C-alpha positions as CSV (number, residue, x, y, z in Angstrom):
1,M,12.4,-4.5,-22.1
2,S,13.0,-6.7,-19.1
3,T,10.7,-9.0,-16.8
4,S,13.1,-10.2,-14.5
5,E,12.5,-10.6,-10.9
6,S,14.3,-10.3,-7.6
7,E,13.6,-9.9,-4.0
8,F,16.5,-8.2,-2.2
9,D,17.2,-5.7,1.1
10,L,17.9,-2.1,1.2
11,Q,19.4,-1.0,4.1
12,L,18.3,2.7,5.3
13,A,19.2,4.7,8.3
14,S,15.7,3.9,9.9
15,G,16.6,-0.3,9.2
16,R,16.5,-2.5,6.5
17,I,13.7,-2.4,3.8
18,R,12.8,-6.0,2.1
19,A,12.6,-5.0,-2.1
20,R,10.6,-7.3,-4.6
21,R,11.6,-5.9,-7.9
22,V,10.2,-7.1,-11.4
23,G,11.8,-5.5,-14.7
24,S,15.0,-3.7,-15.5
25,P,16.8,-1.5,-12.5
26,T,17.9,0.8,-15.5
27,A,14.1,1.4,-16.5
28,P,12.2,4.3,-14.6
29,L,11.4,3.6,-11.2
30,V,7.6,2.9,-10.0
31,L,7.7,2.3,-6.4
32,F,4.1,0.4,-5.1
33,I,3.5,1.2,-1.3
34,H,0.9,-1.2,0.2
35,G,-1.7,-0.9,3.3
36,L,-1.5,-0.5,7.0
37,S,-1.0,-3.8,7.9
38,A,0.1,-5.4,4.4
39,H,3.1,-5.7,2.9
40,L,4.8,-6.2,-0.7
41,H,2.5,-9.0,-2.2
42,S,-0.6,-6.7,-2.2
43,F,0.9,-5.6,-5.7
44,D,1.4,-9.0,-7.5
45,Y,-1.5,-9.1,-9.8
46,I,-1.3,-5.3,-10.8
47,I,2.3,-5.7,-11.5
48,E,2.1,-8.8,-13.2
49,Q,-0.2,-7.2,-15.7
50,L,2.2,-4.3,-16.1
51,S,4.8,-6.7,-16.4
52,N,5.5,-6.2,-20.3
53,R,6.2,-2.4,-19.6
54,D,9.8,-1.4,-20.0
55,L,9.8,-0.7,-16.3
56,Q,11.3,-0.6,-12.5
57,M,8.7,-1.7,-10.4
58,V,9.7,-2.1,-6.8
59,A,7.3,-3.2,-3.9
60,V,8.2,-2.9,-0.6
61,D,7.7,-4.0,3.2
62,L,7.2,-1.0,5.5
63,R,9.0,-1.2,8.1
64,G,7.1,-3.3,10.6
65,R,5.9,-5.4,8.3
66,G,6.9,-8.4,6.3
67,R,10.2,-9.3,6.0
68,S,11.2,-6.1,7.0
69,D,13.0,-4.5,10.1
70,M,10.7,-4.5,13.3
71,T,12.2,-1.0,14.5
72,E,11.6,0.3,18.3
73,P,8.6,2.4,19.2
74,G,8.5,6.1,18.0
75,S,10.2,5.0,15.1
76,Y,6.9,4.8,12.9
77,G,4.3,7.3,11.3
78,L,3.3,8.9,8.6
79,E,6.5,11.3,8.2
80,A,9.1,8.4,8.7
81,H,7.2,6.3,5.9
82,C,7.7,9.2,3.9
83,R,12.0,9.5,4.7
84,D,12.3,5.9,4.3
85,L,10.2,6.1,0.0
86,L,12.3,8.8,-0.4
87,D,15.4,7.3,0.8
88,I,14.5,3.7,-1.1
89,A,14.0,6.0,-4.5
90,T,17.4,7.4,-3.8
91,L,19.1,4.0,-3.2
92,L,17.7,3.0,-6.5
93,G,19.2,5.6,-8.4
94,A,16.2,7.7,-9.2
95,E,15.7,11.5,-8.9
96,K,12.6,11.3,-10.2
97,F,9.9,8.2,-9.5
98,D,6.2,7.0,-9.9
99,L,4.1,6.5,-6.9
100,V,1.5,3.8,-6.5
101,G,-0.3,3.9,-3.2
102,W,-3.0,1.5,-1.8
103,S,-4.5,2.2,1.3
104,M,-2.2,3.4,3.6
105,G,0.1,3.6,0.7
106,A,-1.9,6.4,-1.0
107,L,-2.0,8.5,2.3
108,I,2.0,8.0,2.5
109,G,2.2,9.1,-1.2
110,I,0.3,12.1,-0.2
111,A,2.9,12.9,2.1
112,V,5.4,12.3,-0.1
113,A,4.1,14.4,-2.9
114,A,3.4,17.0,-0.1
115,T,7.1,16.8,1.0
116,A,9.2,16.3,-2.1
117,P,7.0,17.2,-4.9
118,Q,10.2,17.5,-7.3
119,R,10.6,14.0,-6.6
120,L,7.5,12.5,-7.7
121,H,6.5,12.2,-11.7
122,R,3.1,10.5,-11.1
123,L,1.0,9.8,-8.3
124,V,-1.5,7.0,-8.0
125,L,-3.7,6.8,-5.1
126,I,-5.8,3.4,-4.6
127,D,-8.8,4.0,-2.8
128,H,-7.3,6.6,-0.1
129,A,-7.6,10.2,0.2
130,A,-8.4,11.3,3.7
131,A,-11.2,11.0,6.4
132,M,-12.9,7.6,6.3
133,D,-16.7,6.8,7.1
134,P,-16.9,5.3,10.7
135,G,-17.6,1.5,9.7
136,P,-14.1,1.1,8.0
137,V,-12.2,2.9,10.9
138,E,-13.8,0.5,13.1
139,K,-13.1,-2.7,11.1
140,I,-9.6,-1.8,10.5
141,G,-8.9,-1.2,13.9
142,K,-10.6,-4.9,14.6
143,G,-8.4,-6.3,11.4
144,L,-5.0,-5.7,13.3
145,E,-6.3,-8.4,16.0
146,R,-5.1,-11.2,13.9
147,L,-1.9,-10.1,14.1
148,D,-1.9,-11.7,17.9
149,V,-2.5,-15.2,16.6
150,V,-0.9,-18.3,16.7
151,V,-1.5,-21.0,14.9
152,D,-0.3,-25.1,14.3
153,R,0.4,-24.4,10.6
154,P,-0.5,-22.2,7.7
155,E,-3.5,-23.4,6.4
156,T,-5.4,-22.9,9.5
157,Y,-4.9,-19.3,9.7
158,L,-5.5,-19.3,5.5
159,N,-9.1,-20.8,6.2
160,A,-9.9,-18.8,9.3
161,I,-9.6,-15.3,7.1
162,R,-11.2,-17.4,4.0
163,L,-14.3,-18.0,6.4
164,A,-14.5,-15.0,7.9
165,G,-15.5,-13.8,4.3
166,G,-13.8,-10.4,4.5
167,I,-12.7,-11.0,1.0
168,N,-14.9,-12.3,-1.2
169,P,-14.4,-13.7,-3.9
170,W,-11.8,-15.5,-2.5
171,S,-8.3,-16.8,-5.2
172,P,-4.9,-18.2,-5.3
173,F,-4.0,-14.4,-4.6
174,W,-4.9,-14.3,-1.4
175,D,-3.5,-17.9,0.0
176,T,-0.3,-16.4,-1.2
177,Y,-1.0,-12.9,0.0
178,Y,-1.6,-14.2,3.5
179,R,0.8,-17.3,3.4
180,Y,3.7,-14.8,3.3
181,E,2.4,-12.4,6.8
182,L,3.3,-15.9,8.5
183,H,6.9,-16.8,10.0
184,Q,7.3,-20.1,12.4
185,V,7.8,-19.1,16.3
186,A,7.5,-21.7,19.1
187,G,4.6,-23.2,18.9
188,G,3.3,-22.7,15.3
189,F,3.2,-19.9,13.1
190,T,2.3,-15.8,13.6
191,P,1.8,-13.3,11.5
192,S,5.2,-11.2,11.3
193,T,4.0,-7.5,11.4
194,S,4.3,-5.7,14.4
195,K,0.6,-4.7,15.7
196,A,2.4,-2.2,17.5
197,A,3.8,-0.3,14.7
198,C,0.5,-0.7,12.9
199,Q,-1.2,1.1,15.5
200,E,1.7,3.8,15.9
201,D,1.3,4.5,11.9
202,L,-2.8,4.7,13.0
203,G,-2.3,7.3,15.3
204,S,-0.2,9.2,13.1
205,L,-2.3,8.8,10.2
206,R,-5.3,10.4,12.6
207,S,-3.2,13.4,13.8
208,A,-2.3,14.5,10.3
209,D,-4.0,17.1,8.3
210,F,-4.7,15.5,4.8
211,H,-6.8,18.3,3.6
212,T,-3.6,20.4,3.7
213,L,-1.2,17.9,2.2
214,W,-3.3,17.9,-0.5
215,A,-2.1,21.4,-1.8
216,G,1.5,19.7,-2.8
217,I,-0.2,17.6,-5.3
218,N,1.2,19.1,-8.2
219,M,2.2,16.6,-10.6
220,P,-0.1,14.1,-12.2
221,A,-2.3,12.3,-10.1
222,L,-5.0,9.6,-10.2
223,L,-7.5,8.5,-7.7
224,I,-9.1,4.7,-8.0
225,R,-12.3,4.8,-5.8
226,C,-14.1,1.8,-5.0
227,Q,-17.8,2.2,-5.0
228,V,-18.9,-1.2,-2.8
229,P,-18.6,-0.4,0.7
230,I,-17.1,-2.1,3.5
231,A,-18.6,-2.3,6.9
232,G,-21.5,-0.2,5.3
233,G,-19.1,2.8,5.0
234,F,-16.7,4.2,2.0
235,I,-12.5,4.7,2.8
236,V,-13.4,7.6,0.2
237,P,-16.8,8.8,0.9
238,E,-17.7,11.0,-1.7
239,R,-17.7,14.1,0.4
240,E,-14.0,13.7,0.6
241,R,-13.6,12.9,-3.5
242,D,-15.3,16.1,-3.8
243,R,-13.4,18.2,-1.5
244,M,-10.4,16.4,-3.1
245,Q,-11.2,17.5,-6.9
246,Q,-11.8,20.7,-5.4
247,V,-8.4,21.6,-4.3
248,V,-6.1,19.3,-6.7
249,S,-8.4,20.8,-10.1
250,H,-5.9,18.2,-12.3
251,L,-6.9,15.3,-10.0
252,Q,-8.5,12.1,-12.5
253,V,-10.9,10.3,-10.7
254,A,-11.8,6.6,-11.5
255,E,-14.9,4.8,-9.8
256,V,-14.7,1.0,-9.8
257,P,-17.5,-1.8,-8.8
258,Y,-15.1,-3.1,-6.1
259,D,-14.3,-2.9,-2.2
260,H,-11.1,-2.2,-0.5
261,Y,-9.9,-5.3,-1.3
262,I,-10.4,-7.2,-4.3
263,V,-9.9,-3.7,-5.9
264,M,-5.9,-5.6,-6.1
265,V,-7.1,-8.2,-8.0
266,S,-9.5,-6.4,-10.6
267,P,-8.5,-6.4,-14.2
268,E,-9.8,-2.9,-14.5
269,T,-7.5,-1.4,-11.9
270,A,-4.4,-3.0,-13.5
271,R,-5.8,-1.1,-16.7
272,L,-6.4,2.2,-14.9
273,V,-2.6,2.0,-13.8
274,N,-1.2,1.1,-16.9
275,N,-2.8,3.6,-18.6
276,F,-2.1,6.1,-16.5
277,L,1.4,5.6,-16.5
278,S,1.9,5.4,-20.5
């Protein structure tokens, strides 16, 4: 069993992808897919809790995020990211793999299940399934405004996000997370993630029919639903949870007392993922 760590690049037909691996390259593959404006460090806490397992755990920066390529307009969207993930698994030598997706990453996981169900062994969806309540939709859109900011030093950026109060409680995890977003430019530091890429992906997600795509989930699947609202609503409203269970009769649902962000640093989330992948 290995707990080795490495960061490396994968060259896809669509562009270069930055990846972080924990575990042996020859162990069974688990791909970890982040949210709309997030990046590969979203899963640091969960992966750390699973690092004693004989798994090849690989988190990636989707194109347009983090250290991956910023590709041309029209190259993003649900189908494009779905193709990228299947290509990543192939390059890593995995005909079949597990997928853990958070937020938009969960929606991409649903698309992968519908597109290539024979490739997925198990699917974990962390707090997303289809339609959201209005409050979170508005909050997510406003959250993209940070991608235009230029600051004098990283600490200024971190302090502003911490003082905004959207993440509570704050922990060192979030310092690492938001520091990774930044790269140096003339005049200071700014997020490397492309706002245009995120907006293109948002448009693609709005037009997708996830209620139909659910029918492709024929592998074991777990939905982790947050019970603490953000902006007065839920990413997975009860109506969507219930509707999904009707379509995916074998779906396991776990409800956790966290919001959409703190769920990623929760021991309960890590335990649920670990048990399911066992």
